[in-house]
N, C-alpha and C positions, 0 to 999 in steps of 0.2 A: 555405487553411486546412483542417485535418484535421476531419472531422466527428466528431460525438459517438460515434457506433458505432464508427469507427475507433480513436478513443481508448480506448474501453472493451475493445476486443479487444486492443489493444497492452498495456494495464494487465493483463489477464488472463493474456496470454503472459508478461509479466515475472514476475507472481506464480507461475505455474507453473514457470518456470525457477529461481526462488529456492526453490520446494519441492523441486525435483530436486536442486538443489546441496546443500540441507540434508539431503535423504535420502543422498546420498553421503557426506557428513561423518559422519553418524550410523552409516552402514554401516562407515566406517573405525574409528570410535571403539568400537562395541559389537561388531564383528566379524560383523555380520549381512549375508548377501548380499541384493542388491536383487532385486526380483521378476523383472526381465529375466534376471538371471543364474540364478535358480532354474529359470525356464522353459527356458533352454538346457541345463540339466543334467538335468532330469526330464521335459521334453517338455509339461509343464502349469504354469500359473501358479496353480493352486488348491491352493497349498502354504502352510503357515504358516512364515515365514521364521525363527521362533524354534527350529524344529526343525533349522536349518542353522547355529547359532552356532558361531563359530570364534573362540576368545580367543587364539590363538597369536600373533597381531600386535596384541594390545592389552595394556594395563597393568592392566586391570580384573579383579578377582577374579570367576571365573565364577559364583560363588554370588551376589554382590552384583549382577552383571550380570542374572542371572536374575530376581532379586527386582524389580530396577527395571523390567525389561520387563513382567513380569506385572502389576506395579502400574500401569504406564503404560497397558497394555491394558485393565485393569479401569475405570480412570479414563476412558478414551476411551469405553468402552461405557456408562458412567453418563452422560456428557456427551451421547451422541447419543440416549439414551433420555429425555433431560431430567430425570434424577434429581438431577443437581447443576447449578449455575449456572456460567457461564463464569467469574464473578469467583471463585467457590470453587476451581474447576479452577486458574486462575491463581496462586492463593495457596498452592496445594499445594507442599510443600518438594521434591517430586520435579522440578517444572519448574525450580527453582532449581538442583538437582543437574545436569539435563540442560544448562541454560545454562552452568553452570560447566564441564562437560566440553567444550562446544563452544569456550568461550573458551581452554581449555587446548590444544585441537587448533589453534586459530588462532595461538596463541602459539608453538607448536612449529613452525609453518610461515612464521613472520615472515620469515626470511631468503630465502624462496622467491618470486621476484617474480611468476610467473604466478599462484600462490596468492593473493598479496597483491592483484593486480588484480581477481580475482574475488570475494575478500572485500570488497573496496571496492564492487563492484557490489551485492553483497548488502546492503551498509549503505545504499546509495542506495535500493535497494527497500524496505528498512524505513522510510526517511524517507518514502517516497511513501505507504506503508500507513499510517503514523500520521497523515500529513497528510489523507488521505482519511477516517480515523477522526475526526479533530479536526472536519472540516467536516460530516460526516454526523451526529454527535453533539452539535455546538455546543459542543465543548470549547475554550474560549478560550485557556487556558494552553498546551495541546498545540498549538494553531494557531501561537502565537508561537514556541515551541520548535522546531516542524519548519520554519518559515520560517528561523529562526536556523541550524538544522543545514544548510540547503540552500546557504547563503552561500559556503562554502569551494569547493563544487563548481561554482557559478555563476561564481565568480571565475576558478577554473583553466581553465573552459572559454571564457573570453572573453566572457561575457555581461555587459558593464560596466553597462549601463543597468539590468538587473535587479538587480545588486549595489547599485548606488547607491540605487535606488528602494527595494529591501527594507531597506536599513540606515536610510534616513530614516524609512521606515514603522515599524520596530521602535523606533527612538528615539522617535517620537512616541507610540507605544503605551504605551511605558514611562513617558512623562511624564504619562500620563492621571491616574495616582494623586494627582498634585498639582494639575495643570491642570484636569481635569474628572472628579472621582471619581464623579459620578453617571453619566457615560458609561461608565466603567470597570465599575461595577456592572452596568450595562444589558448590556454585552458578555459579562461573566463569567457571567451568568444564561443564556448560550446565545443571545443575540439578534444575534450577529455573522453568523448564517446565517438563511436564510428556510425557513419550513416551510409547505407546502401540506397536510399531514396532521398529526396528532397521534403518529405512530409515532416510535419512538426514532431509528431509522436512516434519518431522512427529511430531514436538513438539507441545503440547497442554497446555494451561493455566490450572492451578490446579483447579480454581473454574469451569471451563468448564467440566473438567473430574468429579469432585465431583457432578455436577448437572445432566450430561448426562450419567454417569456410575453408580456411588455409589447410587445416589437418584433413579435412574431408577430401578436398580436392588432391592432397598429396597421396591419400590411400585408395582413390578410386581409380577407374580405368583412365589411362593416361598419366597417372600420378608416379612418383618416384618409387613406390614400393610395388609396382607391377613390372618389373624387370628392367628399370633404368639404372638401377644401382643408387647408391648413397654416398659417393665420395664427395669431397669438398667442392670440386669443380662442378660436379653434376647437380649438386644442391644449389650452388650460385647461379649456374645457368638457368635452372627450373625457376627459381625465385625472381631473377631479373627478367625473364621472358613472360612473367605472368601479366604485366600491364599491356604489353603488345598484344598478348592472346586475348585479353579482354576487349581490346579495341576491334580486333578482327572478329571476334564473336558478335560485337555490336553491329558491325557493318554487314555481317551475313544476315542478321536478323532483320535490319532494315531492307536489305536487298531481296530477300525472300518474303518479306511481309509478316513473318512470324515474330512478334514482339511479346516479351514478358511484362505483363503490368498487373497492378493491383487497384482495387477500388479505394477512393478517398475516405470511404466509411471503414472505421475499424471493425473487425468481425464481431467484437463484443458490444457493439452498439446496434447490431441489427435486431429486427423485431423478434426473430425465433430466440436469440440469446437472452433477450430482455424478458421474454415470456418465461424461459426456463429458469432465469435467476429469480423471478417473482415466485414461481412455484416452490423453488428450493429454499427461497427466503421463508415462506410460509411453514415448510417443514422444520425449519430451525426455530421459528417462533412458536410453533405447536409444542415443540420440546421445552423451550425456555419458559413459557407463560406459566406452566405449572411448577416450575423449578426456579423461579426468578432468584437471581444471586443478589438482587438489591432490596433484601429483607433487613429489617431493623433488629439485628441479632450480633452480638459482640464476638461470637465464636467463629472460628474458621471452618466452614462446612463443605463438603462434597455435595455439590447440588443434585447428583444422581443418585448416590447411596445414603446419603443423609449423614454419613460418619463425620464426626467432628475431629479436628486435629488438636493435639495437646499443645501446651504453652511452648514447647521447644520448636515447633515448626515455624518458620519465619517467612516463608515463600512470599507472603503479602508484602513484605518490606524488601523486596529484591533491589529495587533501585537504590534505597538508602544504603543498603549493604554494600552494593556495587561502588557506590560513591566513596565509602570509607575504604574500600580495598584499592581503588585508584589513588586515594590521597596517601595510602600508606606506601605505595609505589613510587612516589614523587622522590626525586633525588637519588634513586637507587638505580644501578647498572643491570 
């Protein structure tokens, strides 16, 4: 089983790759060279890419492009300074304009199989990002939607047990509005996750808390596996005494002045982490720039080796295949 730290590193890598791919797409759309390309041309990366705009290969009016870039730059500065909220930034019409241009770019590359494969990868990363957001913020509706969005990919990859279990889970949760409306209201209020603090981005999945908190305390010093025994009475006594032990622990911390606390700033939002992300992002960009998957070719190609797949390989249509598999499962036990 992969450890939590390894999973966190893998998720971070996927997010950085997604950012690099999005940067390449925006570079194509707006005619802006990427930082690595500017560095190769000028010998320095301390250059504003906006000074190197080239609209020869774009369908965008140069004046409109310049206005969009300056508006985006100003909005980013305000967001980083805290002058505007994330919600206000996301509601800005500029975001919709950029999304629309990306959608048009994807549509124009619909017939190119290599591009479609990487677009599909980006969609999967988006599902992962939204699922993490749902768990961290306790967003019940987003949780159900992301689980539903995962189903085609799980089916196409042959994870049949995950597909069956997830479908049953979604059906049961959809029926809560008629079978147990009070439970549905409880879940919609953010209680499908567990919180150990009152911070907004602090929701934890119940199985994670059981494994890392309850099971760890059970197996460490003072736990049941350290000589107390595992009879039914001992288990009940140990579990029922946990709330009182927690209260006593908090009281002793307050009495001694030794309290456990964390910063309001997430560790991934610190200056050192952002600097490291920027450097690692440049590493991914330097690899992908010369191997861009968004080329106008109909074959399905490995961007590293250049080997092309034959006509029997259909990995670039995983979502469509997964949807067909899900439809074939309808009405079956």
